[in-house]
N, C-alpha and C positions, 0 to 999 in steps of 0.2 A: 380077586375080589375088586369090585368097582369102587373108585374113590368118589363117586357121585354122592352129593348130599341130598339131592332130590331126584327121584325118578317118577315120572308120571307116564303110565303105560296104557295106551288105547282107551283114553277117556272119552266117554259119550255123555251127552246131556240131551234129554228129550222133554219137551213140554207137550204132553199129549202125543199127537202124531208127528209134531214138528221137531225134527232132530237138529239142534243148533251146534253141537259138537259131535263130530263124526270120526272118532278114533284118534284123538290128538295125543301126542306123546312129547315129553320134554325130559332132558337130562341136564342137571346143573351141578357143578363142582363148587366147593367152598370158595367164596370170594367172587363168583361169577355175578356179573350184572347183566340182566337180560331184559331186552325190550321186546314187547309183543306188538307188532304193527299190523294194522289191517283196516279195512273200511268200516264205517259205522255199521253196527249190527252184525258184524262177522263172528262174534262170540268171544272177543278178547277178554272182556270183563267177566263174562260167564265162566270162562276157563279158569281165571284167577280165583274167582269166588268158589269154584268147585274144589280147587286145591286146598283151600282153607276151610272147606265145608260150610261156607256161608250160604252156598247153594248145594243141594244134594245131587251128586252125579248119578246117572242112570247105569253106567257100566264103567269098568276100569280098575286100575291098581295104582296106589300111591305108596311110595317107599321113601322114608325120610331117614337119613343117616343109617342106611342099611336095615331099618326096621319097617317091615310091612305093616301098613295101617290096617288093622282088622275092621272089616266092613260087614254089615248085615243089612238086609232089606227092611225098610219101614213099611207101614200099612199101605202106602201108595206105590210100593215097588221100587222106590228110589233107595240109593245107598246112603247109609249113615255110619258113623264111627261107632263100633260096638262098645268101646270102653271110653267113658268121659275123661278119665285121667290121661289116656293116650291122646285124645283130642286137645286137651289143655297143653300137653307137652308139645304136640305138633305146632300149635299156635305160638309157643314161646320160641320155637326154632326157625320159623319162617317170618320174614318181614316183607310186606308188600305195600306199595304206595299206589293208590288209585288216583290218577289225575282227575281233578274236579270232584272228588268224592270225599265228603266229610273231613276236609282239612280246615283247621282254624285259620282264618285269614290274617289274624294278628300275630301268627307265629310263622317262623321259617319252616321249610320242609324238614330240616333236621330236628327242630323242636317238636314238630308234629310226630315224627317217627319215634322220638325219645319219650314222648308222653306216656304211652302204654306201659313200657317197662318200669318207668318211675312210679306210676300210679298202681299198677297191678302187682309187680314183682318187688316193689319197694327199693329199687336200685337208685343210687345217687346219680346225678348228672355226669359225674366223672366216669362212672362204670359204663 
């Protein structure tokens, strides 16, 4: 059995006829820190947004902590999470920071990352 916490397998994203992600895969173990580096417009942010379903992928499989995320097609043919509870759980298990995207300038990076668990999950700063 794999000890990967995140497996992204053969992820594709299309906007009409334009395919921006062409079969991207990623494996991450607990505690891994991963940087995705590439030129502007190469699909880095789109890939990350697809993992969290902030963007709907066109094809692919995502497995978190050994649990396959159940996907169905929406009316536009894109993939979406079939179970909203599974989506909520997915988002509590993955943390991503997008450089220059929606960070509060008056807070440190750590404070920005901590804000959602404090506000949404009711955790204390110590937790």
